[in-house]
TORPAMAR-426165 format. One line per field, with one value per residue: residue number from 0; residue in one letter; y, x, z of N, C-alpha, C in turn. Coordinates in steps of 0.05 Angstrom, whole numbers, always signed. Layout:
BEGIN
k NUM,... .
r A,... .
n_v Y,... .
n_u X,... .
n_w Z,... .
ca_v Y,... .
ca_u X,... .
ca_w Z,... .
c_v Y,... .
c_u X,... .
c_w Z,... .
# end
This chain:
BEGIN
k 0,1,2,3,4,5,6,7,8,9,10,11,12,13,14,15,16,17,18,19,20,21,22,23,24,25,26,27,28,29,30,31,32,33,34,35,36,37,38,39,40,41,42,43,44,45,46,47,48,49,50,51,52,53,54,55,56,57,58,59,60,61,62,63,64,65,66,67,68,69,70,71,72,73,74,75,76,77,78,79,80,81,82,83,84,85,86,87,88,89,90,91,92,93,94,95,96,97,98,99,100,101,102,103,104,105,106,107,108,109,110,111,112,113,114,115,116,117,118,119,120,121,122,123,124,125,126,127,128,129,130,131,132,133,134,135,136,137,138,139,140,141,142,143,144,145,146,147,148,149,150,151,152,153,154,155,156,157,158,159,160,161,162,163,164,165,166,167,168,169,170,171,172,173,174,175,176,177,178,179,180,181,182,183,184,185,186,187,188,189,190,191,192,193,194,195,196,197,198,199,200,201,202,203,204,205,206,207,208,209,210,211,212,213,214,215,216,217,218,219,220,221,222,223,224,225,226,227,228,229,230,231,232,233,234,235,236,237,238,239,240,241,242,243,244,245,246,247,248,249,250,251,252,253,254,255,256,257,258,259,260,261,262,263,264,265,266,267,268,269,270,271,272,273,274,275,276,277,278,279,280 .
r M,H,K,I,T,L,L,F,I,C,I,A,A,L,V,R,A,Q,E,I,E,P,T,E,A,D,A,I,L,D,D,L,F,T,A,D,S,L,D,I,L,D,F,F,D,D,L,K,K,Q,D,Y,L,Y,V,T,V,L,Y,N,N,K,T,L,F,S,G,R,D,F,G,V,E,Q,Y,S,A,F,P,S,I,S,Y,I,G,S,N,H,F,F,A,N,L,S,S,G,Y,Y,S,S,I,N,P,N,W,D,F,V,T,L,S,G,G,Y,S,N,Y,I,D,K,K,K,T,L,L,A,T,G,V,Y,S,Y,S,S,Y,T,Q,D,V,A,D,L,N,N,H,R,V,S,V,G,L,S,F,R,K,K,W,F,R,N,S,L,T,A,G,Y,L,F,G,G,A,S,S,S,F,V,S,N,N,A,Y,V,S,I,D,I,L,D,T,N,S,L,D,I,S,I,Q,P,R,F,G,L,F,W,G,N,Q,T,D,E,Q,I,I,F,R,P,F,Q,E,T,Y,V,Y,N,D,Y,F,Q,L,L,N,T,E,L,S,I,P,V,E,F,D,F,G,N,W,D,V,E,I,D,Y,T,F,S,S,P,N,P,L,P,S,E,E,G,L,E,N,T,G,F,I,S,L,S,V,G,Y,L,I,S,L .
n_v -672,-625,-560,-547,-499,-464,-430,-384,-349,-277,-247,-214,-206,-193,-140,-120,-126,-86,-38,-20,+1,-34,-42,-32,-79,-121,-119,-140,-158,-200,-228,-254,-302,-360,-355,-340,-368,-431,-497,-544,-575,-584,-616,-661,-677,-703,-744,-771,-798,-790,-784,-743,-719,-663,-636,-579,-524,-459,-407,-346,-294,-242,-201,-169,-115,-103,-96,-57,-43,-43,-30,-71,-124,-188,-257,-303,-364,-411,-466,-518,-569,-601,-627,-655,-671,-721,-700,-650,-616,-584,-578,-539,-535,-490,-452,-394,-369,-322,-287,-237,-233,-237,-282,-325,-358,-343,-348,-395,-425,-451,-473,-480,-503,-500,-522,-514,-529,-482,-484,-522,-531,-524,-479,-437,-432,-435,-417,-422,-400,-411,-382,-390,-364,-368,-330,-321,-283,-238,-188,-128,-119,-148,-190,-251,-282,-301,-296,-313,-308,-334,-330,-361,-358,-399,-419,-458,-438,-392,-359,-326,-296,-274,-249,-238,-216,-219,-195,-210,-201,-168,-103,-102,-109,-109,-139,-141,-176,-189,-232,-247,-298,-335,-389,-428,-482,-517,-564,-628,-690,-762,-767,-716,-649,-583,-518,-449,-397,-336,-284,-226,-185,-149,-114,-93,-59,-46,+12,+45,+114,+160,+226,+283,+350,+411,+460,+527,+511,+463,+396,+358,+296,+258,+203,+171,+126,+85,+54,+24,+14,-21,-47,-72,-127,-162,-229,-283,-347,-411,-475,-541,-605,-671,-739,-748,-701,-627,-567,-503,-440,-374,-306,-243,-175,-121,-67,-18,+22,+86,+114,+176,+202,+180,+177,+167,+113,+47,+9,-65,-125,-196,-262,-327,-396,-454,-519,-580,-640,-695,-738,-796,-823 .
n_u +674,+715,+702,+712,+746,+750,+789,+755,+747,+749,+684,+683,+650,+602,+587,+570,+512,+503,+520,+568,+633,+681,+734,+725,+698,+735,+761,+734,+691,+722,+696,+654,+664,+688,+741,+790,+819,+846,+825,+849,+890,+881,+838,+865,+894,+856,+833,+872,+919,+894,+858,+800,+738,+700,+638,+600,+547,+537,+493,+469,+422,+424,+462,+520,+567,+633,+614,+575,+508,+475,+420,+399,+357,+375,+389,+441,+479,+528,+550,+599,+654,+707,+771,+815,+878,+921,+972,+973,+960,+906,+846,+793,+728,+678,+617,+575,+512,+462,+406,+387,+412,+423,+451,+430,+472,+533,+589,+644,+694,+760,+804,+867,+913,+964,+977,+1004,+1036,+1085,+1115,+1143,+1104,+1056,+1027,+1027,+1000,+1009,+989,+980,+946,+920,+872,+830,+779,+720,+674,+604,+591,+623,+660,+697,+757,+756,+781,+809,+847,+874,+918,+935,+963,+965,+968,+960,+950,+941,+917,+893,+834,+837,+843,+874,+876,+914,+910,+930,+923,+922,+894,+892,+897,+856,+834,+880,+884,+888,+881,+874,+857,+841,+821,+794,+784,+743,+735,+680,+656,+594,+567,+593,+594,+591,+558,+540,+566,+566,+579,+603,+632,+650,+671,+715,+725,+765,+774,+811,+820,+825,+789,+754,+741,+694,+693,+657,+671,+648,+647,+641,+599,+616,+629,+674,+700,+732,+776,+793,+840,+836,+870,+843,+814,+754,+712,+681,+670,+625,+615,+571,+571,+535,+552,+538,+561,+552,+565,+582,+565,+558,+533,+518,+498,+494,+499,+515,+542,+550,+595,+606,+662,+662,+681,+714,+676,+628,+566,+519,+522,+498,+496,+490,+460,+461,+440,+471,+472,+500,+516,+550,+579,+620,+666,+700,+759 .
n_w -1502,-1532,-1562,-1630,-1666,-1724,-1776,-1819,-1883,-1891,-1901,-1955,-1998,-1979,-1982,-2024,-2021,-1984,-2000,-1984,-1982,-2020,-1996,-1942,-1928,-1937,-1894,-1857,-1802,-1756,-1721,-1738,-1746,-1716,-1698,-1675,-1638,-1639,-1617,-1625,-1607,-1552,-1559,-1588,-1543,-1508,-1540,-1557,-1607,-1668,-1731,-1749,-1770,-1767,-1763,-1773,-1766,-1760,-1739,-1741,-1717,-1727,-1775,-1774,-1795,-1784,-1733,-1742,-1754,-1814,-1824,-1856,-1847,-1834,-1828,-1818,-1839,-1832,-1855,-1846,-1858,-1826,-1827,-1783,-1768,-1739,-1733,-1728,-1769,-1809,-1845,-1875,-1903,-1920,-1924,-1938,-1921,-1932,-1916,-1942,-1986,-2057,-2104,-2047,-2026,-2014,-2014,-2021,-1981,-1974,-1925,-1894,-1846,-1790,-1725,-1661,-1596,-1567,-1523,-1465,-1424,-1446,-1452,-1488,-1550,-1615,-1688,-1754,-1814,-1878,-1926,-1984,-2020,-2056,-2097,-2108,-2145,-2185,-2160,-2164,-2135,-2087,-2042,-2050,-2016,-1958,-1904,-1839,-1773,-1704,-1633,-1575,-1507,-1454,-1388,-1339,-1324,-1355,-1417,-1471,-1534,-1588,-1652,-1720,-1788,-1856,-1920,-1990,-2059,-2084,-2065,-2020,-1946,-1875,-1808,-1739,-1680,-1612,-1562,-1499,-1451,-1404,-1375,-1348,-1310,-1308,-1306,-1303,-1326,-1342,-1387,-1404,-1410,-1389,-1397,-1394,-1428,-1421,-1463,-1482,-1532,-1576,-1638,-1689,-1752,-1825,-1854,-1902,-1902,-1927,-1942,-1956,-1987,-1989,-2038,-2066,-2122,-2129,-2108,-2072,-2062,-2014,-1999,-1943,-1912,-1855,-1802,-1745,-1680,-1688,-1668,-1607,-1567,-1524,-1502,-1482,-1483,-1476,-1471,-1494,-1485,-1509,-1513,-1582,-1598,-1602,-1578,-1577,-1551,-1556,-1535,-1559,-1549,-1581,-1594,-1635,-1656,-1679,-1744,-1764,-1800,-1784,-1752,-1698,-1690,-1663,-1607,-1610,-1600,-1611,-1627,-1630,-1655,-1653,-1679,-1674,-1696,-1684,-1719,-1714,-1751 .
ca_v -666,-599,-549,-540,-474,-465,-403,-380,-325,-254,-249,-192,-203,-183,-111,-113,-124,-68,-18,-14,+5,-61,-41,-39,-109,-138,-120,-142,-170,-230,-242,-268,-332,-374,-359,-333,-392,-460,-513,-566,-591,-592,-642,-681,-690,-716,-764,-786,-794,-801,-765,-736,-700,-645,-623,-559,-505,-436,-391,-312,-284,-217,-198,-144,-112,-88,-86,-39,-49,-21,-30,-92,-144,-213,-279,-317,-388,-422,-496,-526,-594,-596,-651,-649,-694,-725,-691,-620,-602,-584,-565,-535,-529,-477,-434,-375,-365,-296,-284,-217,-228,-253,-309,-329,-376,-323,-358,-422,-424,-473,-467,-501,-491,-518,-512,-531,-514,-477,-489,-551,-529,-524,-458,-421,-445,-418,-428,-408,-408,-399,-392,-381,-360,-364,-320,-329,-257,-226,-162,-117,-107,-164,-205,-276,-295,-292,-311,-306,-323,-330,-338,-365,-362,-412,-429,-463,-426,-363,-358,-300,-302,-254,-256,-216,-225,-198,-202,-198,-211,-146,-84,-111,-101,-124,-139,-153,-183,-200,-243,-259,-318,-342,-418,-438,-507,-515,-593,-646,-719,-781,-764,-686,-626,-556,-496,-422,-384,-307,-272,-198,-181,-125,-119,-71,-61,-24,+22,+69,+133,+178,+250,+305,+376,+427,+488,+537,+504,+441,+379,+340,+269,+252,+183,+167,+99,+84,+25,+32,-1,-17,-57,-85,-147,-184,-254,-302,-373,-431,-501,-568,-635,-700,-756,-734,-675,-606,-553,-476,-420,-352,-280,-227,-149,-107,-37,-8,+49,+105,+127,+205,+211,+166,+188,+156,+84,+38,-19,-83,-152,-216,-287,-348,-422,-475,-549,-595,-670,-707,-767,-807,-835 .
ca_u +686,+720,+693,+737,+741,+774,+789,+745,+757,+730,+666,+682,+627,+576,+583,+553,+484,+498,+529,+590,+660,+696,+756,+709,+693,+759,+771,+702,+692,+730,+678,+631,+674,+696,+766,+818,+829,+841,+828,+851,+910,+866,+819,+885,+901,+836,+825,+894,+930,+876,+844,+776,+719,+680,+615,+580,+530,+532,+469,+465,+397,+429,+489,+535,+594,+651,+599,+554,+478,+465,+393,+386,+350,+377,+401,+462,+486,+556,+556,+628,+666,+735,+789,+833,+897,+933,+1001,+969,+951,+877,+835,+764,+713,+656,+601,+560,+485,+453,+378,+379,+431,+417,+442,+431,+493,+550,+620,+655,+720,+776,+823,+885,+935,+977,+972,+1023,+1045,+1114,+1128,+1134,+1083,+1035,+1010,+1026,+990,+1015,+972,+983,+924,+916,+844,+819,+749,+710,+647,+583,+588,+651,+660,+725,+774,+751,+806,+804,+866,+877,+936,+934,+978,+953,+983,+939,+960,+921,+929,+872,+808,+838,+857,+876,+884,+919,+910,+936,+917,+927,+878,+904,+886,+842,+847,+895,+879,+899,+865,+887,+841,+848,+798,+802,+760,+745,+720,+669,+643,+570,+563,+613,+587,+597,+541,+531,+580,+554,+598,+597,+655,+649,+688,+714,+738,+771,+777,+824,+822,+827,+766,+760,+721,+688,+680,+647,+678,+630,+657,+622,+593,+634,+634,+698,+702,+760,+773,+815,+840,+845,+867,+836,+796,+728,+689,+686,+645,+623,+599,+566,+562,+530,+560,+532,+575,+542,+575,+595,+547,+566,+517,+528,+481,+512,+490,+536,+535,+574,+598,+622,+675,+657,+700,+711,+654,+605,+549,+495,+526,+484,+505,+473,+460,+447,+443,+479,+470,+522,+513,+570,+585,+649,+669,+729,+764 .
ca_w -1528,-1535,-1586,-1647,-1678,-1750,-1789,-1845,-1897,-1886,-1924,-1968,-2018,-1964,-1981,-2052,-2014,-1968,-2015,-1968,-1999,-2018,-1977,-1916,-1928,-1936,-1866,-1840,-1773,-1753,-1700,-1750,-1748,-1690,-1713,-1660,-1623,-1648,-1591,-1636,-1590,-1531,-1569,-1591,-1516,-1499,-1551,-1568,-1635,-1686,-1749,-1745,-1787,-1752,-1782,-1753,-1773,-1746,-1743,-1728,-1722,-1739,-1788,-1769,-1810,-1765,-1710,-1750,-1767,-1834,-1827,-1871,-1827,-1848,-1816,-1836,-1831,-1843,-1853,-1853,-1848,-1819,-1818,-1764,-1769,-1711,-1738,-1719,-1793,-1808,-1862,-1871,-1925,-1911,-1943,-1922,-1932,-1922,-1922,-1957,-2012,-2082,-2091,-2020,-2021,-2022,-2019,-2013,-1971,-1966,-1910,-1885,-1829,-1775,-1698,-1643,-1570,-1569,-1495,-1454,-1405,-1460,-1447,-1510,-1572,-1645,-1708,-1779,-1834,-1904,-1934,-2003,-2022,-2084,-2091,-2125,-2162,-2187,-2155,-2167,-2111,-2071,-2033,-2048,-2001,-1931,-1888,-1808,-1750,-1682,-1608,-1553,-1479,-1435,-1361,-1326,-1333,-1370,-1443,-1490,-1562,-1609,-1682,-1741,-1816,-1883,-1941,-2014,-2084,-2092,-2046,-1996,-1919,-1852,-1785,-1712,-1657,-1587,-1546,-1472,-1444,-1378,-1375,-1325,-1315,-1295,-1303,-1316,-1319,-1364,-1405,-1408,-1399,-1388,-1390,-1401,-1434,-1427,-1481,-1485,-1556,-1589,-1668,-1705,-1781,-1846,-1863,-1918,-1899,-1950,-1934,-1976,-1976,-2003,-2043,-2087,-2147,-2134,-2087,-2075,-2046,-2000,-1986,-1924,-1906,-1829,-1783,-1719,-1666,-1703,-1653,-1583,-1562,-1500,-1513,-1465,-1495,-1460,-1487,-1482,-1498,-1500,-1535,-1603,-1604,-1588,-1580,-1564,-1551,-1549,-1537,-1564,-1550,-1599,-1587,-1656,-1653,-1706,-1759,-1763,-1811,-1776,-1730,-1694,-1689,-1642,-1595,-1619,-1594,-1629,-1617,-1650,-1644,-1671,-1671,-1685,-1692,-1685,-1733,-1713,-1778 .
c_v -635,-585,-540,-520,-471,-439,-404,-354,-305,-251,-219,-182,-192,-155,-103,-112,-99,-44,-3,-13,-25,-61,-44,-68,-130,-139,-125,-157,-200,-245,-258,-297,-338,-377,-353,-353,-418,-486,-541,-587,-598,-616,-664,-693,-704,-738,-778,-781,-808,-781,-761,-716,-688,-628,-600,-538,-483,-418,-365,-303,-256,-216,-174,-138,-96,-79,-69,-55,-30,-20,-51,-116,-174,-231,-289,-346,-399,-450,-500,-556,-588,-622,-639,-673,-695,-710,-656,-600,-603,-574,-563,-526,-517,-460,-414,-372,-337,-290,-264,-210,-246,-257,-310,-341,-357,-328,-387,-417,-451,-463,-489,-488,-512,-505,-528,-509,-507,-473,-515,-548,-528,-500,-437,-438,-427,-433,-406,-419,-396,-404,-379,-378,-355,-350,-321,-308,-248,-196,-153,-113,-125,-182,-235,-290,-283,-309,-297,-320,-312,-340,-339,-376,-373,-421,-431,-454,-404,-367,-330,-307,-277,-263,-232,-233,-205,-214,-191,-210,-190,-121,-94,-97,-117,-122,-149,-155,-194,-209,-254,-273,-328,-369,-427,-464,-512,-543,-611,-676,-737,-774,-733,-668,-602,-534,-467,-414,-352,-295,-241,-194,-154,-132,-92,-78,-39,-16,+44,+90,+154,+203,+270,+336,+392,+452,+501,+521,+473,+422,+359,+320,+265,+226,+179,+135,+97,+54,+34,+11,+2,-26,-71,-103,-158,-203,-271,-325,-392,-457,-522,-590,-656,-724,-745,-710,-652,-581,-522,-455,-395,-327,-260,-195,-133,-79,-27,+21,+67,+116,+157,+214,+197,+176,+171,+122,+72,+12,-36,-109,-168,-241,-309,-375,-439,-501,-565,-625,-681,-733,-778,-825,-861 .
c_u +694,+712,+714,+728,+763,+764,+775,+755,+737,+708,+661,+658,+603,+571,+571,+520,+476,+505,+549,+617,+673,+719,+748,+709,+710,+770,+754,+710,+701,+716,+656,+641,+686,+729,+795,+830,+825,+844,+832,+872,+898,+848,+841,+887,+883,+830,+849,+902,+909,+865,+813,+765,+702,+661,+601,+566,+530,+510,+473,+437,+401,+457,+496,+557,+607,+634,+577,+530,+471,+440,+380,+380,+355,+395,+423,+465,+514,+562,+588,+633,+695,+746,+810,+852,+911,+966,+996,+963,+922,+869,+803,+753,+685,+640,+588,+530,+475,+424,+371,+398,+424,+442,+446,+462,+519,+578,+621,+683,+734,+798,+842,+906,+944,+979,+993,+1028,+1075,+1128,+1122,+1116,+1057,+1014,+1007,+1025,+995,+999,+978,+958,+927,+888,+845,+791,+744,+677,+629,+583,+619,+650,+692,+731,+770,+777,+798,+825,+867,+896,+933,+953,+967,+971,+965,+953,+937,+935,+900,+846,+811,+852,+853,+887,+888,+921,+913,+933,+923,+911,+892,+888,+864,+851,+854,+887,+888,+881,+881,+861,+850,+825,+805,+777,+766,+726,+709,+652,+619,+564,+581,+605,+598,+583,+536,+555,+567,+573,+595,+626,+657,+673,+690,+735,+745,+780,+786,+823,+822,+797,+770,+733,+719,+678,+677,+657,+663,+647,+635,+620,+611,+631,+657,+694,+729,+759,+801,+812,+853,+849,+864,+820,+768,+706,+700,+663,+651,+604,+597,+555,+556,+532,+550,+540,+562,+548,+589,+584,+561,+549,+520,+508,+495,+497,+515,+525,+559,+570,+619,+639,+676,+680,+697,+683,+626,+593,+526,+495,+512,+499,+479,+479,+451,+456,+453,+474,+488,+511,+534,+569,+612,+648,+697,+733,+784 .
c_w -1530,-1564,-1601,-1663,-1698,-1763,-1815,-1858,-1891,-1906,-1939,-1985,-2005,-1973,-2004,-2044,-1997,-1977,-1996,-1988,-1996,-1998,-1949,-1911,-1922,-1911,-1847,-1817,-1772,-1738,-1712,-1752,-1722,-1699,-1698,-1650,-1631,-1626,-1603,-1618,-1566,-1536,-1576,-1563,-1502,-1512,-1569,-1596,-1654,-1707,-1744,-1768,-1764,-1769,-1766,-1774,-1752,-1756,-1731,-1735,-1734,-1753,-1783,-1788,-1794,-1746,-1718,-1762,-1785,-1842,-1846,-1852,-1844,-1824,-1832,-1823,-1846,-1834,-1859,-1847,-1850,-1816,-1805,-1760,-1742,-1712,-1739,-1747,-1793,-1834,-1859,-1897,-1914,-1928,-1924,-1937,-1915,-1934,-1943,-1982,-2035,-2100,-2065,-2009,-2035,-2028,-2011,-2005,-1967,-1952,-1900,-1865,-1810,-1748,-1681,-1619,-1579,-1545,-1485,-1438,-1420,-1454,-1474,-1538,-1600,-1665,-1731,-1801,-1857,-1912,-1962,-2009,-2051,-2082,-2114,-2149,-2161,-2185,-2151,-2138,-2089,-2066,-2029,-2023,-1975,-1915,-1857,-1791,-1723,-1659,-1588,-1528,-1466,-1409,-1342,-1337,-1348,-1396,-1456,-1513,-1579,-1633,-1697,-1771,-1833,-1905,-1966,-2037,-2097,-2077,-2023,-1969,-1902,-1829,-1761,-1692,-1635,-1571,-1517,-1464,-1416,-1381,-1349,-1326,-1299,-1282,-1315,-1306,-1341,-1387,-1416,-1392,-1406,-1382,-1402,-1406,-1440,-1442,-1480,-1507,-1568,-1622,-1680,-1736,-1800,-1851,-1879,-1913,-1920,-1935,-1958,-1968,-1999,-2009,-2062,-2113,-2148,-2104,-2090,-2054,-2040,-1989,-1966,-1911,-1875,-1819,-1753,-1705,-1682,-1685,-1628,-1575,-1534,-1507,-1487,-1479,-1472,-1479,-1474,-1499,-1489,-1521,-1558,-1612,-1588,-1594,-1564,-1572,-1540,-1551,-1539,-1562,-1561,-1599,-1612,-1649,-1678,-1717,-1757,-1776,-1801,-1752,-1727,-1692,-1662,-1632,-1603,-1606,-1614,-1616,-1639,-1640,-1663,-1659,-1690,-1678,-1701,-1701,-1729,-1742,-1772 .
# end
């Protein structure tokens, strides 16, 4: 069974627990979500024309924001249920839980989209997604809407996915991410498949940088908006597929790129665990 990854909304509401500018959060790390590449059509190729539900839970032992650790120790979990139609349309309902946010259940997101190959050799996969998010607390300038388009190139054991997105409904922002994958099969039997898929990822986005200019008897705050490389990641997941179950253990190393006013950013690693179950309709 192929692992199915669906697009979630950016978690803009996270910032209120970390006292980050809302415009930073609206462009927040896409890498918190398995969002760039949608393996839906591979799934269809294996299991023929049929509709499915895919139930999954993703757990992170550390929560980063644009690759940055702001000193708040918290874990996060993202349960979701996805409908995958045989006509290449899909829908996803998901939620986010954060251990240090009150209330812990921070948002609910509904996403829908379409994915299909655009060449006869089935090497180029195009995807479009729209997402709407409802937050447990009303915070000004947070973006409820998100649209994204992605193009994935795949050939044998190599895959590269480029995604661009736009968030709106509050302080609008945009992002671009690129992820390159190498797929390595370790075990392939009738009852169990084990594989690793190392990933190298880059994330660009909008960030608001606050600078203080000191003058005699006066402090002036200057806000600059940047669109730049925010984070670089190296991820090594190990995936176990058996029957209708799919389990993945992933270690991710994150290296944030500092804004002009940022100092002392540290590289950080964290562990993720996801468990999924496939239901035929």
